[in-house]
mmCIF file of the C-alpha atoms, coordinates in Angstrom:
data_MODEL
# 
_entry.id   MODEL 
# 
loop_
_atom_site.group_PDB 
_atom_site.id 
_atom_site.type_symbol 
_atom_site.label_atom_id 
_atom_site.label_alt_id 
_atom_site.label_comp_id 
_atom_site.label_asym_id 
_atom_site.label_entity_id 
_atom_site.label_seq_id 
_atom_site.pdbx_PDB_ins_code 
_atom_site.Cartn_x 
_atom_site.Cartn_y 
_atom_site.Cartn_z 
_atom_site.occupancy 
_atom_site.B_iso_or_equiv 
_atom_site.pdbx_formal_charge 
_atom_site.auth_seq_id 
_atom_site.auth_comp_id 
_atom_site.auth_asym_id 
_atom_site.auth_atom_id 
_atom_site.pdbx_PDB_model_num 
ATOM 1  C CA . UNK A 1 1  ? 0.000  0.000   0.000   1.00 0.00 ? 1  UNK A CA 1 
ATOM 2  C CA . UNK A 1 2  ? 2.887  2.341   0.775   1.00 0.00 ? 2  UNK A CA 1 
ATOM 3  C CA . UNK A 1 3  ? 4.349  1.728   -2.682  1.00 0.00 ? 3  UNK A CA 1 
ATOM 4  C CA . UNK A 1 4  ? 1.073  2.772   -4.302  1.00 0.00 ? 4  UNK A CA 1 
ATOM 5  C CA . UNK A 1 5  ? 0.873  5.991   -2.287  1.00 0.00 ? 5  UNK A CA 1 
ATOM 6  C CA . UNK A 1 6  ? 4.501  6.908   -2.987  1.00 0.00 ? 6  UNK A CA 1 
ATOM 7  C CA . UNK A 1 7  ? 4.120  6.161   -6.696  1.00 0.00 ? 7  UNK A CA 1 
ATOM 8  C CA . UNK A 1 8  ? 1.051  8.410   -6.876  1.00 0.00 ? 8  UNK A CA 1 
ATOM 9  C CA . UNK A 1 9  ? 3.104  11.109  -5.163  1.00 0.00 ? 9  UNK A CA 1 
ATOM 10 C CA . UNK A 1 10 ? 5.866  10.691  -7.766  1.00 0.00 ? 10 UNK A CA 1 
ATOM 11 C CA . UNK A 1 11 ? 3.339  10.959  -10.602 1.00 0.00 ? 11 UNK A CA 1 
ATOM 12 C CA . UNK A 1 12 ? 1.763  14.052  -9.056  1.00 0.00 ? 12 UNK A CA 1 
ATOM 13 C CA . UNK A 1 13 ? 5.184  15.642  -8.573  1.00 0.00 ? 13 UNK A CA 1 
ATOM 14 C CA . UNK A 1 14 ? 6.123  15.002  -12.211 1.00 0.00 ? 14 UNK A CA 1 
ATOM 15 C CA . UNK A 1 15 ? 2.793  16.475  -13.306 1.00 0.00 ? 15 UNK A CA 1 
ATOM 16 C CA . UNK A 1 16 ? 3.378  19.549  -11.181 1.00 0.00 ? 16 UNK A CA 1 
ATOM 17 C CA . UNK A 1 17 ? 6.855  20.026  -12.623 1.00 0.00 ? 17 UNK A CA 1 
ATOM 18 C CA . UNK A 1 18 ? 5.473  19.761  -16.154 1.00 0.00 ? 18 UNK A CA 1 
ATOM 19 C CA . UNK A 1 19 ? 2.681  22.209  -15.318 1.00 0.00 ? 19 UNK A CA 1 
ATOM 20 C CA . UNK A 1 20 ? 5.072  24.703  -13.728 1.00 0.00 ? 20 UNK A CA 1 
ATOM 21 C CA . UNK A 1 21 ? 7.296  24.498  -16.795 1.00 0.00 ? 21 UNK A CA 1 
ATOM 22 C CA . UNK A 1 22 ? 4.467  25.766  -18.997 1.00 0.00 ? 22 UNK A CA 1 
ATOM 23 C CA . UNK A 1 23 ? 3.096  28.284  -16.504 1.00 0.00 ? 23 UNK A CA 1 
ATOM 24 C CA . UNK A 1 24 ? 3.262  31.777  -18.031 1.00 0.00 ? 24 UNK A CA 1 
ATOM 25 C CA . UNK A 1 25 ? 5.946  34.000  -16.555 1.00 0.00 ? 25 UNK A CA 1 
ATOM 26 C CA . UNK A 1 26 ? 6.502  37.718  -16.739 1.00 0.00 ? 26 UNK A CA 1 
ATOM 27 C CA . UNK A 1 27 ? 9.687  39.363  -17.906 1.00 0.00 ? 27 UNK A CA 1 
ATOM 28 C CA . UNK A 1 28 ? 12.836 37.985  -19.470 1.00 0.00 ? 28 UNK A CA 1 
ATOM 29 C CA . UNK A 1 29 ? 12.473 34.616  -17.706 1.00 0.00 ? 29 UNK A CA 1 
ATOM 30 C CA . UNK A 1 30 ? 9.273  33.802  -19.572 1.00 0.00 ? 30 UNK A CA 1 
ATOM 31 C CA . UNK A 1 31 ? 10.573 34.755  -22.997 1.00 0.00 ? 31 UNK A CA 1 
ATOM 32 C CA . UNK A 1 32 ? 12.995 31.890  -23.556 1.00 0.00 ? 32 UNK A CA 1 
ATOM 33 C CA . UNK A 1 33 ? 12.429 28.369  -24.775 1.00 0.00 ? 33 UNK A CA 1 
ATOM 34 C CA . UNK A 1 34 ? 13.184 25.256  -22.745 1.00 0.00 ? 34 UNK A CA 1 
ATOM 35 C CA . UNK A 1 35 ? 16.149 23.015  -23.417 1.00 0.00 ? 35 UNK A CA 1 
ATOM 36 C CA . UNK A 1 36 ? 15.322 19.406  -24.379 1.00 0.00 ? 36 UNK A CA 1 
ATOM 37 C CA . UNK A 1 37 ? 17.136 17.972  -21.347 1.00 0.00 ? 37 UNK A CA 1 
ATOM 38 C CA . UNK A 1 38 ? 14.644 19.644  -19.010 1.00 0.00 ? 38 UNK A CA 1 
ATOM 39 C CA . UNK A 1 39 ? 12.017 17.101  -19.980 1.00 0.00 ? 39 UNK A CA 1 
ATOM 40 C CA . UNK A 1 40 ? 14.213 14.064  -19.309 1.00 0.00 ? 40 UNK A CA 1 
ATOM 41 C CA . UNK A 1 41 ? 13.950 14.245  -15.514 1.00 0.00 ? 41 UNK A CA 1 
ATOM 42 C CA . UNK A 1 42 ? 10.217 14.921  -15.673 1.00 0.00 ? 42 UNK A CA 1 
ATOM 43 C CA . UNK A 1 43 ? 9.494  11.973  -17.957 1.00 0.00 ? 43 UNK A CA 1 
ATOM 44 C CA . UNK A 1 44 ? 11.852 9.675   -16.031 1.00 0.00 ? 44 UNK A CA 1 
ATOM 45 C CA . UNK A 1 45 ? 10.025 10.516  -12.805 1.00 0.00 ? 45 UNK A CA 1 
ATOM 46 C CA . UNK A 1 46 ? 6.685  9.936   -14.493 1.00 0.00 ? 46 UNK A CA 1 
ATOM 47 C CA . UNK A 1 47 ? 7.837  6.605   -15.934 1.00 0.00 ? 47 UNK A CA 1 
ATOM 48 C CA . UNK A 1 48 ? 9.265  5.479   -12.589 1.00 0.00 ? 48 UNK A CA 1 
ATOM 49 C CA . UNK A 1 49 ? 6.037  6.443   -10.829 1.00 0.00 ? 49 UNK A CA 1 
ATOM 50 C CA . UNK A 1 50 ? 3.959  4.474   -13.324 1.00 0.00 ? 50 UNK A CA 1 
ATOM 51 C CA . UNK A 1 51 ? 6.219  1.421   -13.008 1.00 0.00 ? 51 UNK A CA 1 
ATOM 52 C CA . UNK A 1 52 ? 6.072  1.538   -9.214  1.00 0.00 ? 52 UNK A CA 1 
ATOM 53 C CA . UNK A 1 53 ? 2.297  1.939   -9.394  1.00 0.00 ? 53 UNK A CA 1 
ATOM 54 C CA . UNK A 1 54 ? 1.995  -1.205  -11.511 1.00 0.00 ? 54 UNK A CA 1 
ATOM 55 C CA . UNK A 1 55 ? 4.289  -3.148  -9.178  1.00 0.00 ? 55 UNK A CA 1 
ATOM 56 C CA . UNK A 1 56 ? 2.369  -1.867  -6.154  1.00 0.00 ? 56 UNK A CA 1 
ATOM 57 C CA . UNK A 1 57 ? -0.983 -2.907  -7.622  1.00 0.00 ? 57 UNK A CA 1 
ATOM 58 C CA . UNK A 1 58 ? 0.376  -6.364  -8.470  1.00 0.00 ? 58 UNK A CA 1 
ATOM 59 C CA . UNK A 1 59 ? 1.700  -6.779  -4.930  1.00 0.00 ? 59 UNK A CA 1 
ATOM 60 C CA . UNK A 1 60 ? -1.591 -5.548  -3.489  1.00 0.00 ? 60 UNK A CA 1 
ATOM 61 C CA . UNK A 1 61 ? -3.560 -8.076  -5.522  1.00 0.00 ? 61 UNK A CA 1 
ATOM 62 C CA . UNK A 1 62 ? -1.223 -10.960 -4.609  1.00 0.00 ? 62 UNK A CA 1 
ATOM 63 C CA . UNK A 1 63 ? -0.984 -10.223 -0.874  1.00 0.00 ? 63 UNK A CA 1 
ATOM 64 C CA . UNK A 1 64 ? -4.291 -8.514  -0.263  1.00 0.00 ? 64 UNK A CA 1 
ATOM 65 C CA . UNK A 1 65 ? -4.925 -5.786  2.288   1.00 0.00 ? 65 UNK A CA 1 
ATOM 66 C CA . UNK A 1 66 ? -3.274 -6.345  5.636   1.00 0.00 ? 66 UNK A CA 1 
# 
């Protein structure tokens, strides 16, 4: 159960990072484009969260609630 909760937290954190990347900004900070390597950590966190979620659901189904 803990693995499921932590994986949902990882997915939510990756979603927040992606959202904050596209949030409009004022001034010279908001004028530039994003480098391609910025997305790597976001998508790796999202992929890891999804993998842990699948593993957590499989463990939950095999063991059942305690």
